[in-house]
Structure formats: structure tokens, C-alpha cells
N, C-alpha and C positions, 0 to 999 in steps of 0.2 A: 443698413440700407445698401451699402456697396455690394454685400453678398447677394442681396435680392436682385439688384439690377444686373449683376453678372448671371444670376440664375435664370432670369427671364430674357437675357441677351438683349437688353435695351441699352445699346452702347451710347446713344445720345444722353440717356439718363445718367450713365456713369460719368461722362464728361461734365455734364451740368452739375451733378452733385459734387464732383471733385473740385470744380471751379468755385462753387459756392462755399464749400468747406475751407478752401485755401484763402478765399477773399476775406471771409469772416475771421479766420484765425490770424491772418496778417494784420487786419485792422485792430483786433483786440490785443494781439501781442505788441503791436506798435504803440498803442495807447498806454499799455502797462509799462513798456520799456521807456517811453518818453517821460512818464511820471515817476520812474524809479520804483515801481511797485512789482515788477516781474520777479526780481530776486527774492524779496520777502514773501511773496506768494508761494514760490516754489519751496522755500524753507518751511513755511507754515504747513504746506501739504505733506512734506517729508516728516515733520515732527508729528503731525496728526496720524499719519500712517503707522509710525513706530510706537506711539504712545496710546492713542485712543483705541486702536483696534484690539490690542491685547487686553485692555481693561474692560472693554465692552463686548467681549466674545460671548456668544450665546448659542446653545445648540439648536439645530433645525427643529422648528415646530414646538419649541419649549415655551413655557409660561413662567412668570415669576412665582416662586413658591412650589412649582411642580404640580403635576396633575393629581397625585395622591392627596394633596391638601384639599382638593375640591370635594373629596369623598370622606373627609374626616367627620366623624360623628353623624354619619348619614345612614339610616336604616329603613327597611321596609319599602313602601311605595316611593318615598323620596329618593331612594337609590336609583330607581328607573328614571325618574324625572331628571336627576343630576346627570345620568348617563346620556340622555338626549341632549341636554344643554352642553355637555362637554363635547359631544359629537359636532355640534355646530361651532363651538369655539375652535376646535381643531381643524375645521374644514379648510381654512386657507393653507394649511400645511399638507392636507391629504389630497386636495384636488390637483395640485401640480404633479404629484406622483402618478395619480390616476390618468392625467392628461398624457404624460409621457408614455406610460404603459399602453394606454388605449391607442394612441397614434402609432406606436410600434406594431400593434396587432392589426390595425386597419391599413393594410398596405396600399389599398386603392387611393388613399389620401396622401401618399408620399410625394406624388408629382402634382400637387395642387397648391394654390396660394396658402393653404393652411400650414404648410411647412414654414413659411415666413412668420406667421403668427406664433407658431411653436417656438421658433428661434427668439422672437421678441419676448415671449413668456419666460423662457429659460433665462434670458439676459436680465429680465426684471427681477427674477428670483435671486440670481447670483448677485445682483446689485445690493441686496440686503446684507451681504456678508460684511463683517463677521457677526453682525447682530441679526440672526435669522429666526427670531422668535415670532410667535403668532401675530403679535401686534404689528410688526413690520411687514410680515408676509401678507397681511390683509390688504395692504395698499399695492402689493406687487403681484397678486394672484388673479386679477380679473381676466386677463388674457388666457390663463390656464382653464378657466371655466368655459371659455369659448371652444378651446381645443378639446376638452373633455366631453362637452356636449356633442360636438360634431363626430368624435370618435365613437361615442355611445350610439348615436343615431345610425352610424355606418355598421356597427357590429351587431346591433340588435336583430336586424333581419336575418343575418347569418346564423345567430344562435337560435332564433325561432324556427328557421328553416330546418336546422338539424333536429330540433325537437319534434317538428311536424313529421319529418321523415321517419323518426324513431317510433312515433305513435300512429302512423298511418295504417288504416284498415281498408281493405278493398271495397267495403260497403259504404265507406265515408268519403264521398266525393265533393263535399261542400266546403272545401278549403277556400277561405277568403284571402285575397292578396293584400289586405289592408296593412299588414305588417311591413310591406315593402315601401310604404310611402316615404319614410325618412330617407331610404337609399335613393328613391327616385328624385326626391327634392334635392339631395346633394348632387346627383348626376346632372339634373337640369341646371343647377347653379354653376357647375363646372363647365358645362357646354356654353352657357352664356358668357362666362369669363373668357373661355378660349376664343369665342367669336369676337369679343371686344378687343382681346389682345391681338388678334390677327388684323383687325381694322386699324389699330394703332400702328402696327408695323407697316401696313400698306400706306 
């Protein structure tokens, strides 16, 4: 939140957020200190960080038993059905990567509020560490779907435009601009956000 308020240069928001964090932290820390719970809490966190993390480490996108176990003794048509099911099982691990790559490719989105959503999405994924299996990623990946969808909507018109340019024929002049609708929608949303932001600053 601090990074976002600095990014949009809302200095009043920075002061308000800092004051709120300081006040809540002081009240909570004071209550723990008064009851003698602050020391044991810190010791418990330190013990958990040193013991629990190592014992519960899990690779990114993994599942218990591994993916090959899902295809054991599967043949014929069932193999394709299992492949579709495994795709949706692994989706919480695939979408965050696609969101990061798509946002990196869609440079027109770099200076938009979507950057803040991407930062929150990355933080949510990293919060799963050290247990970054699919089960935990499922609860941390919803924001990645938002970023991936916006990046896809921004990149599709560019890809289709290149395809139309490659397949253009002088006699074919009936090109429809319908594939530009996602880009226009994003552009209109960004313009509306900028107007709202300017109104708040005034």
C-alpha cells in the first residue's frame, strides 16, 4: 500500500496510512507487552520459522504424490480426459506465470493501476512460501487471473493485427475492427481512472 501511494503521489494517503499503521501497531504491541505475551509470541514465530518451514517445504505448483501418479494405469480415451483434468488442477500454478509474462509484454499497461494489482498478486503468491503447492496457490492466485485476463485482452488485438497484415489482399477491404474492442475497453477504463485521479488531486 505504501508503494502504491508513493506511485500515484498521494502524499495525504501516505501520511494517513503511516499514522494508521503506527497507531494500530502501538496499541497491539502495548497490549501484548502489558500482558507479557510479546516475548513468547516472538519466540514462537522464531521457532516456527526455523522448524516448520523446513519440514513443510514444497515445490512450486506441485501436488502430493506428483503429477505422474495421476496418469498411472490410464490408457486410451481416459488419457485425454485425465490430461484436461490435470490442466485445470495445475491452473493456479500456471496463471501467475502467464500473468507476469503477459504484463511484461503489454507495455501499455505498465503505467496503469494494474501494476498495483500485479504487485499484490506476486505478494500473495510469495506468501505461500515455503509450501507453494497447488492447494495453497489456489487461494493466492485470484488476482493473477485478473492480470492475465487484462494482459490477454491487451495483446490479442496486436496479435490479430499482425495476422491481418500478413494475410491482407488488395481485393479484401472488408476488415472489421471488432477485434479492437478489448483494447478500446481498457483504454476507456484507463481514461476514466485518470479523470477520477485528477479530480481527487484537485
